[in-house]
N, C-alpha and C positions, 0 to 999 in steps of 0.2 A: 654609790652606784645605784642607778635607777632600778626599781623593782621590776623583775622580768616575769612575764606570765609563763607558766609551764603546764605540763600535763597533756593528755591526749586531746585531740579535737576532731570534729567531723564537719564536713561541709554542711552549712546551714541551709534553711529553706530560702527561697527567693523573697526579697523584700521589694515587691513590685511597686509599692507606693513610693518608696525612697528612690528607686531607680527612675521612675517616671519624673519625679521632681528634679533629679540630678541630670537627666538625659540631655537637656539642652546645653547645660554648662559643660558637659564632657563629650559632646559630639565631636568627631574628628580626631586628630592626632592627640591632643591633650586637653580638649575641651576649651575652645576659644571663648573668651569673655565676650559676651554680647552687650555692648554699651547702650547708652540711651540713643536718642536720635542723632543724626549726623550734625545737626546744628549744635546740640549740646556738647558733642565731642570737640567741635571746632572752638567753642567758647571756652572750653577747659584746656585747650592745647598748651598755652603758655604756662598755665599752672602745672600741668603734667610734666612738661619739660623741666620746670624748676624742681619738681619732686624727684625726677630722674637724676638730675645733677646732684641734688642733696643726698640721694641714696648712694650714688657713686662715691661722693665725698666721705660719707659715713663708713663705707666699706674700706676705702683707702686708709682712713684713720684707724680702723680696726686691725687691718693688716700691718700698718706701721707699728701699732702698739705691740702686735705679736712679735715683730722683728726686734723692737726695742727691748723686749724681755727675753731675747734669744739666749742671753747668758744664763738664764734660769732653766734652760732646757738642755738635755743631753743630745748626743748626735742623732738619736732617732726621734727627736721632737716630742719627747715626753717630759712634762713638767717635773722639776725636782722640788723637794721641800726646801723652802727658804730658811726655815728654822727646824732644828731637830724636833720631831714629834708633831710638827704642824700638819704634815701630810705624808702618807706612805709613798715611797718611791716605787712605782709599779714596774719600772723597766730600768735595770741597772746592769753595768758591766761586771763580769766575773774576773776581770783582769787579764783575760786571755783573748779578748776580741769577741767573745760570745756575749749575747744579750739575753736577758731573762726578764720575764714579767707577764702581765696580762695584756694580750694583744688588743683587747678592746680599748686600751688607753693609748695606743699608738697613734700619733698624730701625723705620721708620714706614711709613705707607701709600704704596704705589706710585701711588695716585690723584693724589698731589700733583705728580707729574712730568707732562710732556707728551711723548707719543710720536708720532712721525710715521708716514708710510706704511711698511708692512713691506718690508724689503729682499729677502725671498724668501717664497714661498708654502710652506705646510706641509700635510702630510697628518696629520690628527688623528683620534684615536678617543676617544669619550666613553662611559663607563659611568654610567648614571643609572637609578634604580629605577623612575621613572614619567615619562611625557611627556604634556603636556596635550593631551587629545583630548576635545572636548565638555565640557559643564558649566563649572564655575568652577574654574580651576587653583589649586593650593596655592602657597605661597610658594617652595618649593624648585623646583617644576616651572616656575614663571614665571621664576625665576632661570636655570635651565638653558636654557630656550628663548631668553630675551633674550640671554644671553651668547653662545651658540653660533650664533645667527642673525647677531649682529654679526660674529663671526669668519668665517662663511661669506660674508657680504656684502663683507668686505674681501679676498675672493679665495681663502681657504683651503678645502681639501677636508676637510670635517668629517663623520665617520661616528658616529652615535649608536646605542648598543645599549641597548634599553629595553623596557618594556611600556606600553600605553596606560593613562592614569589612570582611564578610565571602565570598564575591564574588558573592552573589546572587543578583537578581534584584527584590526585593519586591515592592509592591505597596506603594504609599505614606501613611504616618502614621500621624494620627491626635489624639493627646491626650490632651484635654483641649486647652490651648493656644499654645501648641507646635505642629508645622506642619513640618514634615520631608519629603522633596522632594527627593526621591531616583532617581539618574540618572544612565544611563547605563555607565559602565566603557569605557575608551578609548581602542584603539587596543591593548595596552600593559597591560590592566587590571587595569590601574590607574584612578585617578580622572581626568575627562574631564572638565577643567576650562572654555573652550569655551561654552560647553553645559550648565554648571552651570550659566554662565553669561547670556545666552539666557533665561533660566528659570527665573532667577532673574529679568531680564529686563521686562519680561511679567508681573510678579507680581508687579513690581514697576510702570508699566503703569496703572495697575488696581487700585492700591492705593499706593501712595508713601510711601516708608520706611522712618522712622525718622532717623535711624542710621544703619550702616552696621558694622559687626564684622567679621574679618577673623582670623582663627587660623593659625599662621605662614603665609606661602605664598600660602595658598589655593586660594586666589585672587592674581594673579600676579601683580607686581608693575606697569606695564604699564596700567593695568585696574584700579589700586588703584588711579591713578592720576585723574580719572574721578569721584571719589567719595569723596566729601569734608568731609562729616560726617562719617568718617571711622576710626575704631580702629583696630590695629593688635596686637595680643598677641604673644609674643616670648617665646617659651619653650626651647630655646637653640639657641645660635648664633655662628657664625664661630669663633669669637675671643676666646670664651671659649675653643674651640677644640684644639687650639694651646697648651694649658696647657696639655690637654689629650694626645696629640702626644708626648710631652716631657716625660710624665709619662710612656707611653708605651715603649719609648726608654730606660728609666732608669731601668725598671724592667727586661730587658734582662739578662739572665744568663751569667756568664763569658764565653767568647768564642762563644756565640750565635751571629750569624751575624745579622745585621740589614736587614730586608726584603726589597725587592725592592718596595713593596707597601708603606711601612712606609717612605722610602726615598723620594718617589715621593710625598706622601701626605704632608710631612713636608716641601717640597720645594714649593708646590702649595698653601699651606694654607694661607699664607700672602696675596697672590694675591686675593684669594677668599674673605678674610676680606675686602680688598680694594674695590672689586666689591660690597660687601654687604653694606658697608658704603655709597656708591653712591646711590644704589637703595632704601635703607631704607627711604630716604627723600621723596619718593613718597607716603609714608603712613603718614597721617596727625597726628594721635594719636598712641602712642606706649605703650602697657602694658608690663612691665617687671615682670616676675614671681618670681624674687628674687631681693634682695637689690643690690647684686653685679652686675647683668645685668643692673639694673637701672643706676648705676654709669658708666658702660661701654658705654651705649647708650648716656649719656650726655657728656662724656669726649672723648672717642675714636671715637664714631660714630657721634659726634657733633650735636645730636638732641637737639633742644631748650628745656630748662628745663621744660617749661610749657606744652610740648607735650609728656613728659615721665611720666608715672604713674605706681607706683609699687603696684601691687595687687598680693599678694601671693596666691598660690593654696589653695583650701579647699577641704575637703572630707566629704562624707555623715555621719553626726554625729548620724544618726539613725542606719545605718548599723554598723558603727565602734564605739563601746563603750565597757566599761569594762563588762565582763561577766565571772566571775571565774568558774561558774558551767560548761559552755560550754568549757572553757579552760581545765578544769580537764578531761572532757569527751574526748576531742581531744587528750590529752596526752595518755589516756588509749587506745584509738583507734589505735594509732601508736606505742604502746608498750614502752612508756617512763616510767621507774620505778618511783614509788612514792617517793623514797628516792634520786632521782637525785639532785646533789648539784646545778646544773645550766643548764638551757635549753636555748640555743641560737637559733635564727631563721634568715633565709635570704629568700628573695622572689624576683622573676623576671626571666628574661631570663638567662640561665646558660651558659653565653659566657664570653670570655676574658674581653671585655669592662666593664662588670659588676663587675669585680674584683674577679672572682672565683679562678683564679690561686693563688692569695695571701691568700684568705680565706682557700683554701684547704691546703696550706702549713702551715699556722699558726695554724689551728685546729689540723693538724697532729702532730705538735710540742707540743701542749697542751696535747694531749692524752698520751704522753710519761709519764706524771706525774699525770694526772687527768683522771681517767677512769670512773668518775661519772658525767662527763660533756657530754651533748648531743647537737646535731645540727639538726634542722629541716629545710629542704630546699624545698620551694614551687616554682614550675616552671619546665621548661624542657629546654634541650639544650645539647651541646656536653659535658659539664662538669659533667653531671649527672652520667655518667659511672665512672668517677674518684671518686666522692663522695661515690659510692657504695663500693669502696675499703675500706672505713672506717666504714662500717656497723659492729656491730649494733649501733655504737655511732652516725653515721650520717644516717638520715632517708630521703629518697627521696619521696616527696609527689606528684609530678607532678603539672600540671597547676590547678588553683583553681578559682572558681567564687568569686566575691566580698563577698558574704555571707559566703562562706567557709573560705575565707581569714580572716574574722573577728574572726572566731573560732581559726584559726591558731595563730593570734597575741595574743589572750587571753591565749594560752597555753605556751607562752614564758615567760622567765624572762627578756630577753633583746633582742632587734632587731638589727641585724647587716646589714649594707649596705656598702660593700667594693668597691663601684664603682670606676672605673678608669677614668670616664668621668665627667669632671667638667662642666656639661651642664644641664641647667634646674633645677627644684626642684622636686625630686622624690616623687611621691605620697605615696610610701610605708612608708617613714619616718613619714608622717603626719597621715597615717592610724594607725600605731603602737602607736604613741603618743595619738591618740584619744581613743585607747584601754588601755591607762594607762601604756604603756611600755617605758622604757628609751631606748636611742639610743647609738649605737656604729658605727660611720660613718667616712668616709674619710674626712680629714681636707681640704676641698675645701671651697673657699670663699662663694659660693652660700649656703653652708650648715651652716658654722659657723656664717655668718652674718644674716641669716634669721631663722634658725631652732635651732641648738645647740648653742644658744647665751650665755649660761652660763654653768659652770660645773655641776650645779644642774640637768641639763637635759640629761646628758650622757657623753660619752667619744668620743674623736676623735683620729685619727692616720694618719700618713703620708702614701701615697699609696705604701706601700711595706710590704712584709711579716714580716720582723723583727719588724717594728713598730706596726703592727696589733697584733702580738704575745705578745708584751709588754703590749698593751692595754687590751688584753684578760686576762693576768695575773693580771692586776690591778682590773678588774671586779671581778675575782675570790677572790682576797684578800679582796675586799670591802664586799663581802658576800651578801646573799639574802636580808637581812634587809635593807642595805643601797641602794641596787639596787632598791628595792621596793619603797623607799622614792623618788628616782629620777623619778620613773615611775609616782608617784602621781603628782610631779611637772610638768612633761610632759603633763599630762592630763589637769591640770589647765591652762597651757600656750596654749595648742592646742585649748582648749575651747574658749579662747579669740581671737585666731588668725587664726586657720586653719579649721573652720567649713565651710560647703557648704553655709550656710546662710550668714556668714561673707563675703565670697568671692562674693556671688551673689549680696548682697546689695551694695558692693563696685563697682562692674561693673555697677550695675543699676544707681548709682549716677554719674558715669563717663558718661554713655550714656545720662542721663538727662542733664548733664552739656554740652555735645556736642550739644544737641538739643537747649538748651536755657541757656544762661550764668547766668541767675538769680539762677539756681540750682547749680552753682559752689560755692556758699557761704555755709560755715559751721559754726555753725549748722543752719539748717532750723528749723522753729517752731516745726516740727514733729520729729526731731532727738532726740536721746537718749543720756544720759551722757556717757562719755568715762569711761570704767571700768579700774581701776588701776591695774598695774602689777609691780612686782619687776624687770622685765626684759625690760621695756621701760618706 
């Protein structure tokens, strides 16, 4: 086990020289790599693409190797000793379906375990770039609010350092144990991490925080070095985007030139991954929000196994739940005939990255032979106008609040997520499952290894229109009765894995473990038995 730093710590003084040196490299969302001249990038393009392919091959080999040794792992993904005395078995069955051991050695999602009430209360700090205020919150904002509200409701003292998502500057918010400290945006209207660090340091001097949590790089890596009891949650990493770039290149129409932006992006991406691998080690603990990202962090990013923790996203099970009455009312509100053979739905930004070009093409093809199939699209963006060409079979709904989204999901027979970005774990998939709806989603590893883990839960397709069309035809052939059965299986699985309370208690145990190693053991006397599932 790697040595862990312990003891009290205080916010250090500013390291202005280091920040100045690192400023250019970390400007923007994650610090885009600034390459040499455009001419140099073009000259290296073929070499970079070769490196990307080699990197992907190496990862495939590493994953294949882990599967080849699956017989040396127990059901929770923890390595067993091949020979008695060779290594301690840190997670073992007690013969009654209960598991025990050190959770830091768990190689699969913590959501599979059942954590009881917290043995002590913690004082926590969160750095997140935006907090939902007004309008319709984005996925990361909803995640941060859902998670930290659960933690506050469980009795913890949670302090959030952020800016409002709508650009306003509201006063600080206090709701029970949740304290949201709204900061003024920087000159560009973004999150001012220097100001956030100042405010955090003031609070830490008043009463020391037990643990610190940062959503992605809201707390920059050079600051993270100063915080030993820190966990960073990753909702997308640069390595995943390489696959997305390849997908975007492959869906070009015959004769369509590769854009300059795509050429530059594909050339630069590997260098960005390299930089990310280097600075990720500044963060002590890493939360991967999908099983796939957990593997990448351990293999490609070389993060020690005991510092990588897979905690899948969860959604509010009170908001998102089956409600056939509201679903029927929603259909009537938007003019869906009662005798529609199938109602599909998609939600999110209507942009190319989200896969709307292939959904538009595939649904257009389906309408040639099936005029009793309907598509509801929640969200806004450039592709909204294209979908209006398919009215009345396609219905544009615009952006929706979470409560209205719950009605939307309940109106569907199946939820479609055609994303072209293999990055993170989309909340819409989990929300639909919690409403008892099966899924039709892109066959990306983050989805197939964490969400659609069995054909009982839905359908997958390759990220192109032809494959999506084939999958849609399979859904139509299966019919409503079979689709409804898959929806019920989705609800059962989501209730075990993707609730806000499941996610919240998993993070809580991680934070307790970071504060005191005695809480790293599972089960504690207050923990609950693991519920059985056919899918793990």
